[in-house]
C-alpha positions in Angstrom: 0.0 0.0 0.0 2.9 2.3 0.7 5.1 1.7 -2.4 2.7 0.3 -5.0 3.7 -2.4 -7.5 7.4 -1.3 -7.1 7.6 -3.0 -3.7 8.7 -6.3 -5.4 12.0 -4.7 -6.2 12.6 -4.2 -2.4 12.1 -7.9 -1.5 14.6 -10.6 -0.8 13.1 -14.0 -0.9 11.1 -16.6 -2.7 7.5 -15.8 -3.5 4.5 -16.0 -5.8 2.2 -13.2 -4.9 -1.4 -12.3 -5.8 -3.0 -9.1 -4.4 -6.4 -7.8 -5.3 -6.7 -4.1 -5.1 -10.4 -3.4 -4.6 -10.0 0.4 -4.8 -8.5 0.2 -8.2 -10.4 -2.9 -9.4 -7.3 -4.7 -10.4 -5.3 -7.8 -9.6 -1.5 -7.7 -9.1 0.6 -10.8 -9.7 4.4 -11.2 -9.1 7.0 -13.9 -9.0 10.4 -13.9 -7.3 13.5 -13.0 -9.4 15.0 -16.5 -9.6 11.7 -18.3 -10.2 11.9 -20.5 -7.1 8.1 -20.3 -6.7 5.7 -21.0 -9.6 2.7 -18.9 -10.7 0.5 -20.1 -13.6 -2.5 -18.3 -15.2 -4.9 -18.3 -18.1 -7.2 -15.7 -19.5 -10.5 -17.2 -20.6 -12.6 -16.0 -23.5 -15.1 -14.2 -21.3 -12.3 -12.1 -19.7 -11.9 -14.2 -16.6 -8.4 -14.6 -15.3 -7.6 -17.8 -13.4 -4.3 -18.3 -11.6 -2.6 -20.7 -9.2 0.7 -22.2 -8.1 -0.1 -25.4 -10.0 -1.5 -26.1 -13.4 -4.1 -28.5 -11.8 -5.4 -25.6 -9.8 -6.4 -23.8 -13.0 -8.3 -27.0 -14.2 -10.3 -27.0 -11.0 -12.2 -24.0 -12.5 -15.1 -25.0 -14.8 -14.0 -22.5 -17.5 -10.5 -24.1 -17.9 -10.1 -27.5 -19.5 -6.9 -29.3 -20.6 -6.0 -28.9 -24.3 -2.8 -29.7 -26.2 -1.6 -28.9 -29.7 1.5 -29.4 -31.7 3.4 -26.8 -29.7 2.5 -28.8 -26.6 4.2 -31.9 -28.1 7.1 -29.8 -29.3 7.7 -28.8 -25.7 7.3 -32.3 -24.4 9.7 -33.9 -26.9 11.9 -31.1 -28.1 12.4 -29.2 -24.8 11.1 -31.4 -22.0 11.5 -32.1 -19.2 12.4 -28.4 -19.3 9.8 -25.8 -20.4 10.2 -22.6 -22.5 10.1 -19.7 -20.0 6.5 -18.6 -19.5 5.0 -21.7 -21.3 2.6 -24.0 -19.5 2.6 -26.6 -22.3 -1.2 -26.9 -22.2 -3.0 -24.6 -24.7 -3.7 -21.2 -23.2 -1.8 -21.9 -20.0 1.0 -19.4 -19.3 3.4 -18.8 -16.4 4.5 -15.5 -14.9 8.2 -15.5 -15.7 10.9 -15.1 -13.0 11.5 -11.4 -12.2 8.1 -10.4 -13.8 4.9 -9.0 -12.4 1.5 -8.3 -14.0 -1.6 -6.2 -13.5 -5.0 -7.4 -14.6 -7.9 -5.0 -14.9 -10.7 -3.9 -17.3 -8.0 -3.1 -19.9 -6.6 -6.6 -19.8 -3.4 -8.1 -18.7 -0.2 -6.1 -18.7 3.0 -8.1 -17.9 6.3 -6.3 -17.2 9.8 -7.3 -16.2 11.0 -5.8 -12.9 14.4 -7.6 -12.7 16.9 -9.3 -14.9 20.6 -9.9 -15.1 22.7 -7.0 -16.3 26.3 -7.0 -17.6 28.8 -4.9 -15.8 32.6 -4.7 -15.6 34.0 -6.7 -12.7 36.6 -4.5 -10.9 37.1 -6.5 -7.7 40.4 -8.3 -7.2 40.3 -12.1 -6.9 40.8 -11.8 -3.1 37.9 -9.3 -2.8 35.8 -11.5 -5.0 36.3 -14.5 -2.8 35.5 -12.4 0.2 32.3 -11.1 -1.3 31.1 -14.5 -2.4 31.7 -15.9 1.1 29.7 -13.0 2.6 26.8 -13.2 0.1 26.4 -17.0 0.4 26.7 -17.0 4.2 24.3 -14.1 4.6 21.7 -15.8 2.3 21.9 -19.1 4.3 21.6 -17.2 7.6 18.5 -15.3 6.3 16.9 -18.5 5.2 17.5 -20.2 8.6 14.8 -17.8 10.0 11.7 -19.8 10.5 8.8 -20.3 13.0 9.4 -24.1 12.7 12.6 -26.1 12.8 14.7 -26.1 9.7 16.6 -29.1 8.3 19.0 -29.6 5.4 19.7 -32.1 2.6 23.4 -33.2 3.0 24.6 -35.1 -0.1 28.3 -34.8 0.7 28.7 -32.6 -2.4 30.2 -29.1 -2.1 27.0 -27.2 -2.3 24.8 -29.0 0.2 27.9 -29.2 2.5 28.4 -25.4 2.4 24.7 -24.9 3.3 24.8 -27.5 6.1 28.1 -26.3 7.5 26.9 -22.6 7.6 23.6 -23.6 9.1 25.4 -25.5 11.8 27.3 -22.4 12.7 24.1 -20.9 14.0 23.9 -23.6 16.7 25.9 -24.0 19.9 25.2 -27.7 19.5 24.2 -29.0 16.0 23.1 -32.4 17.3 19.5 -31.2 17.2 19.8 -30.1 13.5 18.3 -32.7 11.2 20.2 -33.6 8.0 19.3 -36.1 5.3 21.2 -37.9 2.6 19.9 -40.0 -0.3 20.8 -43.2 -2.1 19.3 -46.2 -3.7 19.1 -49.8 -2.7 21.4 -51.9 -4.8 23.9 -49.2 -5.6 26.5 -50.9 -3.4 26.4 -53.7 -5.9 25.6 -52.0 -9.2 27.1 -48.5 -9.2 29.4 -47.9 -12.2 31.6 -44.8 -12.2 31.4 -42.6 -15.3 32.5 -39.1 -16.5 29.4 -37.5 -15.2 29.1 -39.4 -11.9 32.7 -40.4 -10.9 32.0 -41.7 -7.4 29.3 -42.1 -4.8 28.7 -39.7 -2.0 28.6 -41.9 1.1 32.2 -41.3 2.3 31.9 -37.6 2.0 28.7 -37.5 4.1 30.6 -39.4 6.8 33.5 -36.9 6.6 31.0 -34.0 7.1 29.4 -35.7 10.0 32.7 -36.1 11.8 33.1 -32.3 11.6 29.4 -31.4 12.2 27.7 -33.9 14.4 24.1 -33.3 13.2 21.1 -35.6 13.8 21.6 -37.4 10.5 19.4 -39.9 8.6 20.5 -41.9 5.5 17.5 -42.5 3.3 17.3 -45.3 0.8 14.8 -45.6 -2.1 14.0 -49.1 -3.5 13.3 -50.0 -7.1 9.6 -50.8 -6.5 9.0 -47.4 -4.8 10.9 -45.6 -7.5 8.9 -47.2 -10.3 5.5 -46.7 -8.7 6.2 -43.1 -7.8 6.6 -42.2 -11.5 2.9 -41.8 -11.6 2.6 -39.5 -8.5 5.6 -37.5 -9.7 3.6 -36.8 -12.9 0.7 -35.6 -10.9 2.9 -33.4 -8.7 4.4 -31.7 -11.8 1.2 -31.8 -13.9 3.5 -32.9 -16.8 6.0 -35.6 -17.6 9.2 -34.7 -15.8 12.7 -35.9 -15.0 11.3 -39.4 -14.6 12.9 -41.3 -11.6 15.0 -38.3 -10.8 11.7 -36.6 -9.8 10.2 -39.8 -8.4 13.1 -40.4 -6.0 13.1 -36.8 -4.7 9.4 -37.2 -4.2 10.0 -40.3 -2.1 12.7 -38.6 0.0 10.6 -35.4 0.5 7.7 -37.5 1.7 9.9 -39.0 4.5 11.5 -35.7 5.4 8.1 -34.0 5.7 7.2 -36.3 8.6 9.8 -34.6 10.8 10.4 -31.2 9.2 8.4 -28.6 7.2 11.3 -26.4 6.0 14.5 -27.7 4.3 17.6 -26.0 2.9 19.0 -27.3 -0.3 22.1 -26.7 -2.4 20.3 -26.2 -5.7 21.5 -23.6 -8.2 25.2 -23.3 -7.3 26.2 -25.2 -10.4 24.3 -23.0 -12.7 25.6 -19.8 -11.1 29.2 -20.8 -10.5 29.7 -23.0 -13.5 29.8 -26.5 -12.1 28.5 -28.5 -15.1 30.7 -30.1 -17.7 29.1 -28.0 -20.4 30.7 -24.9 -18.9 34.2 -26.1 -19.6 34.4 -29.1 -21.8 35.0 -27.9 -25.4 32.9 -30.7 -27.0 29.9 -29.6 -24.9 30.4 -25.8 -25.1 30.6 -25.8 -28.9 27.6 -25.7 -31.2 24.3 -23.9 -31.3 22.0 -25.9 -29.0 21.2 -26.3 -25.3 24.3 -28.2 -24.1 22.3 -30.3 -21.7 20.0 -31.4 -24.4 21.9 -31.9 -27.6 20.8 -35.4 -28.6 17.6 -34.9 -30.6 17.8 -38.3 -32.3 17.3 -40.0 -28.9 14.3 -37.8 -28.2 12.6 -39.0 -31.4 13.8 -42.5 -31.1 10.4 -44.1 -30.2 8.2 -41.7 -32.2 6.3 -42.5 -35.3 8.3 -40.9 -38.2 5.4 -39.0 -39.7 4.4 -37.6 -36.3 8.0 -36.7 -35.4 8.6 -35.0 -38.8 5.4 -32.9 -38.3 6.8 -31.4 -35.1 10.1 -30.0 -36.5 11.7 -30.6 -33.1 15.2 -29.5 -34.2 13.9 -26.2 -35.5 11.7 -25.6 -32.4 14.6 -26.2 -30.0 17.1 -24.3 -32.0 14.8 -21.2 -32.2 14.3 -21.4 -28.4 18.0 -21.5 -27.9 18.8 -18.7 -30.3 16.1 -16.5 -28.9 17.5 -16.9 -25.3 21.1 -16.5 -26.3 20.2 -13.3 -28.1 18.8 -11.9 -24.8 22.1 -12.5 -23.0 23.4 -9.2 -21.4 26.9 -8.6 -22.8 29.6 -6.0 -22.4 31.0 -4.1 -25.4 34.5 -5.2 -26.3 34.4 -8.5 -24.6 36.4 -11.4 -26.1 34.5 -14.1 -28.0 35.4 -16.5 -25.2 34.0 -14.2 -22.5 30.8 -13.7 -24.5 30.4 -17.4 -24.9 30.7 -18.0 -21.1 28.2 -15.3 -20.4 25.8 -16.9 -22.8 26.2 -20.3 -21.3 25.7 -18.9 -17.8 22.6 -17.0 -18.9 20.9 -19.9 -20.5 21.7 -22.1 -17.6 20.1 -19.7 -15.2 17.1 -19.1 -17.4 16.5 -22.7 -18.5 18.4 -25.5 -16.7 18.1 -23.9 -13.3 14.4 -23.3 -13.8 13.9 -27.0 -14.5 15.6 -28.1 -11.3 13.8 -25.4 -9.2 10.5 -26.6 -10.7 11.4 -30.1 -9.8 12.4 -29.1 -6.2 9.3 -27.1 -5.6 6.8 -29.7 -7.0 8.3 -32.7 -5.2 8.7 -30.9 -1.9 5.4 -28.9 -1.8 3.5 -32.1 -2.8 4.0 -33.2 0.8 3.9 -29.8 2.4 7.7 -29.4 2.7 9.0 -25.9 2.0 12.3 -26.2 0.1 14.5 -23.1 0.5 17.4 -22.4 -2.0 20.0 -20.1 -0.5 22.1 -20.0 -3.6 19.2 -18.5 -5.6 19.5 -15.2 -3.7 19.4 -12.5 -6.5 22.4 -10.7 -4.9 24.6 -13.8 -5.5 23.3 -14.3 -9.1 23.8 -10.6 -10.0 27.4 -10.5 -8.6 28.7 -13.8 -9.8 27.2 -13.3 -13.3 29.8 -10.6 -13.9 32.8 -12.4 -12.4 35.2 -13.4 -15.2 35.2 -17.1 -16.0 38.9 -17.2 -15.2 38.1 -16.6 -11.5 35.3 -19.1 -11.5 37.4 -21.8 -13.1 40.8 -21.1 -11.6 43.5 -23.7 -12.2 41.0 -25.7 -14.3 38.8 -26.6 -11.3 35.0 -26.2 -11.6 33.5 -23.9 -9.1 36.9 -23.0 -7.7 35.7 -19.6 -6.7 32.9 -21.0 -4.5 35.3 -23.6 -3.1 37.9 -20.9 -2.2 35.2 -18.8 -0.5 34.6 -21.6 2.0 38.2 -22.8 2.5 38.6 -23.8 6.1 34.9 -24.0 6.8 34.6 -27.5 5.2 36.9 -30.5 5.3 39.3 -30.2 2.4 38.3 -33.7 1.2 34.7 -32.5 0.7 35.5 -29.0 -0.5 37.8 -30.1 -3.2 36.2 -33.3 -4.3 35.2 -33.9 -8.0 31.6 -32.9 -8.7 29.1 -35.7 -8.7 25.4 -35.0 -9.4 22.3 -36.1 -7.6 22.4 -39.9 -7.2 20.3 -42.3 -9.3 19.8 -46.1 -9.3 22.2 -48.2 -11.3 20.2 -51.4 -10.9 19.5 -53.3 -14.1 16.4 -54.7 -12.5 14.9 -51.2 -12.4 15.3 -50.8 -16.1 13.9 -54.2 -16.8 10.8 -53.4 -14.7 10.3 -50.2 -16.7 10.7 -52.0 -20.0 8.0 -54.4 -18.9 5.7 -51.5 -17.9 6.2 -49.7 -21.2 5.7 -53.0 -23.2 2.4 -53.5 -21.5 1.3 -50.0 -22.2 2.1 -50.4 -25.9 -0.1 -53.6 -25.9 -3.1 -51.5 -24.6 -5.2 -50.5 -27.6 -6.5 -47.5 -25.7 -3.1 -46.0 -24.9 -2.6 -42.7 -26.6 1.1 -43.6 -27.0 0.0 -45.9 -29.9 -1.0 -42.8 -31.8 2.4 -41.1 -31.5 4.9 -44.0 -31.1 6.1 -46.6 -33.6 5.4 -49.9 -31.9 8.1 -51.6 -33.8 10.7 -49.1 -32.7 9.5 -49.4 -29.1 9.8 -53.2 -29.1 13.3 -53.0 -30.7 14.4 -50.5 -28.1 13.1 -52.5 -25.2 15.0 -55.5 -26.3 18.4 -53.7 -25.9 17.9 -50.3 -24.2 21.5 -50.3 -22.8 22.8 -49.6 -26.3 21.1 -46.1 -26.0 22.9 -45.1 -22.9 24.0 -41.5 -23.6 22.1 -38.9 -21.6 19.4 -37.1 -23.6 18.8 -34.5 -20.9 21.3 -33.3 -18.3 23.7 -35.8 -16.9 21.4 -38.5 -15.5 18.7 -39.1 -18.0 19.7 -42.0 -20.3 17.9 -45.2 -21.5 16.0 -46.1 -18.3 14.8 -42.5 -18.0 13.7 -42.4 -21.6 11.5 -45.4 -20.9 10.2 -43.8 -17.7 9.5 -40.5 -19.5 7.1 -42.4 -21.9 5.5 -44.2 -19.0 4.9 -40.8 -17.4 3.5 -39.4 -20.7 1.0 -42.2 -20.9 -0.1 -41.6 -17.3 -0.3 -37.8 -18.0 -2.8 -38.5 -20.9 -4.8 -40.8 -18.7 -5.3 -38.4 -15.8 -5.7 -35.1 -17.7 -7.4 -36.5 -20.8 -6.4 -33.4 -22.8 -8.4 -32.4 -25.9 -6.2 -32.7 -29.0 -6.2 -29.4 -31.0 -4.5 -30.2 -34.2 -5.2 -28.8 -37.7 
């Protein structure tokens, strides 16, 4: 009431806000800068605006029904499990983009951007940069420890969650009452295979952290049966096919954590901001004009009917989305080609890949009433680090070396300087076999909508030897098993939403 719509620029936090101003006869909508919290809407033909934090909330209104068109399938197969910013995949469903707000009144809907990244010359020395990063990250974690209910943290043994946990522990005289949780899968003791994306397991690093910080720790294990069955609930939580068992496993863990805590701190977003992924520094991944985490379009079309796949023009759709986003990257005049490329990679990671992981974190946690807070997504950190030269972020050829240096001495060196390893997944061959059986049964069902868009011969051939298609088709974790799971989720999505097909 004091500052009007500009008040959002004064906030620090995560939020999706709707305020009805009766005096002016208008509705104000706003979403936090990083996009941690979701906010969907649709404008119906009679001028009615319906909004909510989930797509399913919109469908609860009698004027809003699920519909899909070719662009919906372009999103699902060409972009998914990511989404084009602002796109709700269903026809007519949009999302307030991060850092945007909107006013809806008799004149219609007016959306505007109130925050975005800006390019500025970085003048701080390396030492000053390290000091500033240490302060900003610490301050953000301290702010997000404020709560009227006990806060816990996810502790994977990776650098990011360990920084969050260690800093949170510094607020306690005795951290033994601070709950921490780590995740793994039954069978990984036997089946885990190191690879370039996931070089080792996290267990020993969790133990090292616990020797330094004696928290009230719980190791959580997810079994194959739970993982496969939760694919369906994960689809409902997201309202769309998602990151398959990567979503389902987090849903499982959040369900357990929610029984003891209602607020959790996570280490999400550090990799996108500080440059932790291989596609920030491996030349074969940084080259080319396509999203580096989603380069393999052939795998995405692998099971589709050729005519249907051709009608979608997936390569062109994804390429245009990539080029549009890259063209929006804030750049400095006179920057070298290498510096411009690193800015572009950082920008699309923050605007695309980070959004996918934030979406996943919010849906899987809030599905069970668990509020996930993401200290690294503080806009002050994002703004500052965006303008730090790549040479400072990747000093001595070490990914996230700037963040590591900022917390030297506050974490055990074995943890702080370990090689990055992503969120864990199951390596059990039995899990993939169980998924193959599920998808095979679906394809035998004459009423399954997958039979309209998939080539049954291709599916059968793929299910006979899925291990041959082992390269990730999204991110670092989604390979052959996750491709099968994605189509299982797609079939379930059709069955629960029953969207009307709007094709020419």
